[in-house]
Structure formats: structure tokens, C-alpha cells
N, C-alpha and C positions, 0 to 999 in steps of 0.2 A: 058695364064699362065705367070705369072711373077716370075722371079728368082732373089733372093737377095744373094749377096756374102758379108759376113762380114769378114774383114781382120783386126785383131789387129796388130798395127805397133809399133815396138820399135827399134830405131836406124837402120832404113832400107832405108836410102836415096839412096843407091847404087842399090837397087833391086825394090823398089815399082814403080818406074818410068817406068820400063820395064814390070812388072807384070800386071799392069792394062791394057795397050794396048793389051797385049797378051790375057788376059781374054775376052776383048771386041771383039777381032777377032775370038775367039773360040765359042763365044755365040752371034754372030751377027744376028742369026735367031730368037732370043726370046726377050721378053721384059726384060730388065736387069736393076738391081739397085746394085751399088757397094757401100758399107758403109765402109769407112776407119776410123779407131779409133786410134789416136795417143796417146800412152799410156806414155806420159811424156818423149819422146825421148830427148836425149841430143845432137844429131847431127842435120842435116838439113832436117830431115824427114818432119818437119812442112812445109817448103818451097816447098818440093817435092809434098806433098799432095795438097797444094794450086795450084800448077801448073796443077796437074791432074784435080782438080776441075774446073779450068778456061777452060781447054781443052775439058773436057767431062762433062759439067755442067748438061746436061740432064740425065746422067747416074750415075755420081759420087757424093755421099754426104760424107761430112768430118766432123768428130767429134774430136775436140781437147780437151783432158782432162787436168785438171789443174796440175796433177802431175802423177807419176807412181803408178798405183793401182794393177798391176798384170794382166796377160793374161786373166784369166777367168773373172775378173771385166770389162776389156776392151771389152770382147766379150759380156757381159751382156749389156753394153752401146749400142753396135752396134745392138743387138737384139731388143732393145727398139725402134729402128728407122727403123726396117726391115719391108718391106711391101709385100714381095713376098709370093707366094703360097708355095714355097719351099725356104729354106734359107740354103746356103752352108757356112760353116766356115772353113777357110783355113789359113795357115801360109803365111808370107810375104817374104819368102826366096827362093822360087822355089822348095822347097823339095816336095811340092804338085804340080805336073804339071797341068797347066791350061787346058790341053787337056782332063783331067780326070773328069772335072766338068760336061760336059754333060752326061757322063756315069753314074755319081753319081745320077744326077737328074732323068734321064730316069729310073734307077732302082727303085727309090722311087715312081715315077708316075705310071709306068707300073704295078707294083706289089702291089701298095697300101700301102707301108710301112710308118710308122710315122718317123722312122729314118733309114738311111742307113750309116753304118760305112765303112771305108776302112781298108783293112789289106794288109800287105806287105810280099813278099817272102824274101826280103832282106831290112833291115833298114839301112840307111846311117848316123845314129847317131854315136856319140862317144860311146865307151864301157861304160863310166860312165853314160850316158844318157840312153843307153839300159838296164843297170843293174837297174836304177831307175824305168824305165817303167815296167820291169818284176816284181819288188818288188811291184810297185803300183797295177799291175794286180792281183797278189796274194791277196793283202789286199782287193781290190774291189770285188773279189769273195766272200769273207767273209762278208764284210761290207755292200755291195750294193745288195747282192743276184744276182750278175751279172752272166748271162750264161758264162760257163767256156770257150767256143770256141769264145767268143766276145772279140776283142781287142779294147779298148777305145781310138781310134785314135782321134787326133785333127782335122783331115780332114773328115768332115762328112756333111750329108744333113739332115735337120730337116723340117718336114711339119709345116705349119702355125699353126696347132692345138698344136703341141709341143712347139713351140715358145711362143704362148700365155700362156701356162701353166708355162713355165720356167720363164718369166718375172714377174709372180706374186710374185716371191721370191724378197724381198727387203732388206734382211739381208746383212751385210758387208763381208760375207765369202762364195761367190758363188762357186760352183763346178758343171760345166755345165753337165757333164755326170751323176753325182748324181741327179740332178734336172730333167734331161730327163728320167732317169730309174724309177723315182718315178711315172711317169704318163703313161708309156706304155712299153709293151714288144713285140710290133709289129715292129721288127727290122730286117733289112736285112744287108748283108755283101758282098762287092765286092772286088776283089783283084785289087790293084792299084800300080803303079810304085812309088817308093820313091827314090828321087834324092839327091845327095850331095848339101849342101848349095852352092848357086852361089857365095856368097861373105860373108866375116866375119865369125863369130863363134856363137855358141849357147849362148843365154842369160840366159839359165837355169843354175843357180848355185846350190850348195848343199842346201843353205838356201831356195831358191825358191821351190826346190823339196820337202824339209821337210815341208814347209808351205802348199803346195798343198796337201801332204799326210795327214797332220793334218786337213785340211778342209774336206777331205773325212772321215777321221777316227772319228772325233768328231762331225761334223755338220750333218751327215746323218745317224747316227746309235747310239744306246745305247748299243751295244754289248761290247764296252770297259768297261762300267760300270758293265755289267753282268760278264765279265771275272774277274774283280777285286773282285766281290762277290765270285765267285767260287774259286778264288785263296786264298782269305781269309779263306774260309771254309776248303780248303785242308790244308793250313799251320797251321790253328787253330787246326785241328784234329791231325796233325803231332806233334804239341806242346803238346797236351794232351797225346798222346802216349809216347812222350819222357819224360814227367813229371812222368807218371806212371812207365816207366822203371827205372828212377832215384830213385823213392821212393822205389821200390822193391829191387833195387840193394843196397840202403842204409840199408834196413831192414836185407837183407841176408848177407851183408858184411859191417858191421858198421865201420870197420877200413879203408875202401877205401874212399879216399876224392872225393868229386865231382869235375870233370875235369874243369879247368879254360878255356881250349881251347874250349871244347863243349859249355860251357856257353856263351863265346864270339861269337861263331859262331851262336848260336840261337838268340842272341840279334841282331846281324848284319843282319841275314836273315829277322827276323820280322820287324826290323826298316826300312829295305830297302823296304819291301812290303808296309808298312804303308806310307812311303814318296811317293812311286810311286802312290799309291791310292789317297793320298791327292793332289799330282800334277795333276792327271787326273781329280779329282773333281774340282780343281782350274781352269783347262783349260775350262771345261764346264761353270763354274760360271763366268769366265772372259769374255767368248764369250757372255753369256747372258747379262752381264753388258754392253759390247760394243754395242750390238744390241739394248738394252733398251735406251741407250744414243744416239741412232739414228746415229751411226757412219756411214758415207755415203759409199755406194757401189762403187760410182764413182762421180766425180764432173766435170761437163763439163764447160770448159772455153768458147769455141766458137763452133757454129754449122754453117755449110755451107751446106744447103739443099734447094731443090726446086729453087725457084727464089730469095730467100732472104738469107742473111747472118746475123747471130746473134752472 
């Protein structure tokens, strides 16, 4: 059995050089492939990855992307080069302890799961990141029909079957968990330790969290469109009722003027809903346009794999 570990890297020069040897030590009993994907780092992560590739050329494969595409795009790049029977996706900052990887793979292999997610008794992210994760989980329950007790951790193990299905997606807006949940519900969960970052700070900004949320919200469900239809029906019905009320009031009390405030309130509410719906439709249409224009999911600048470097 071969195990592949895919690690997306962004500004991790101080951690990746220690993480890879630690992984190799913890998995020395198995056939191992480690795929490092440099997602346009601005520090010396590239040089660190080249050193690891030189030191462990039979294990480490290195993909250097042309620019920063985002974590999920970088993971997709790594999955396209994964050869293992099981593929573990993990972060580059030691928040996912390397010693947990064998447990994760063993759970998938022994119980025949397609996916095994980790969950944590205590997360060591910032309050902002934890809030974003909780919000993302609530939306995923609705949009992806996700089991409510399942935490969509970035530290997970996928079978080769699931990986083959995931990489069939060629669009520019991948969401790994959405793609995985499209093809299976044979999912396991284990508790794992979550550690503080060994160095630096989280690269997830508000903009990146919003983009990730939009990828899930728009790319993998038409529920937002259905919500806009029901919202339009509800507000349209309210508008009819208000109109009937105003007409009756005018007939019964001809001297009472129609209120300017209520009129402006109605205009603002309905205009706001119309703009929201148009914006939502625009998001869908824009993503279709970018997909049809073959916007790349990722662009590989260099590949260091096997016995050759390209």
C-alpha cells in the first residue's frame, strides 16, 4: 500500500523543512510519496522545497505554481500528481501533527472508508478563524447536504477512488469538500490533536474566507437561486397585501393621504431584494463565463518528480 501526502505551501520556509523529515520518520514503514505544492509563496519556500526534493528525491515530489491560486486550487494540483492508495491532505504549519497521519490512514483502510475527517476537542485557531469555520459549517449543512456531526477539516484522508472523482473537475473554483461529498457518504471521523502554529500567522484573511464561502455557496448548489425565488414570492405577496390595504384605506378614508414613509420603505425593500437577486444571478453567470473562457484552475511553472525535473 502506498500513501501520498499532499501539502499546499504558502510562505512556509520556516516550517516545511522540519515537517517533511518528521513525516518520513513517522511513516518509515510504508511506501510514501509526499507532494509539495508551492502556491506562489513570497518568501524562500521555493528554495526550502528544492532542498527537500534533493534530500529525499525518492519520496518528495515538488510542484511550483506560477502564482498564488488559493489553497483548494493548490490541493487540486497536488491531487493530480498523487499516486497513493490513500491520500492525506494536511497543512504546512504543524497544526496537524505528523504522528496523527498513520492513525488517519489506518482508520480509512481498516474500516473501508472513502474519506476520513479529523475533528478536534479544542481548535487552536484565532477567534476570527473559528468564527469563520462555524459559519462555513452551518452553510455547508444547507448547501452540501452535509451530515450535521461532520466537521469539514482540512486534515483528512481520501481513498484513490475519491481522488479520481475529484480531479475530474476542471473548473477554476474548486472546493475540495464539496467535490468529495458529491461522490460518497462513506465517511469516517476520528479525533485528532490540533496544535498551535509553530511559526508565523494564519494566511486566511477575510477576503479568502469570503471567496471560499462563495465557492461552496454558488458552485455546488442551486439553493441560493431557489431562496431568491421564494423570497421574491413572499415579498411579492406582501406587496399585494399592502396594496389592497392602501386601496381599502383610501376608499374608507378619502381624506387620509398615502404615507410617504411607508411608500419609501416599500421601494427600498423591493429595490434591495431586486439588486440582491440580480447580484446573485450575476455571480452565477460570471462564474460560467470564467469557466467557459477556460480560466485555469492552476498553472504549473515547474515540476520536480521522479527522476526528472521539468
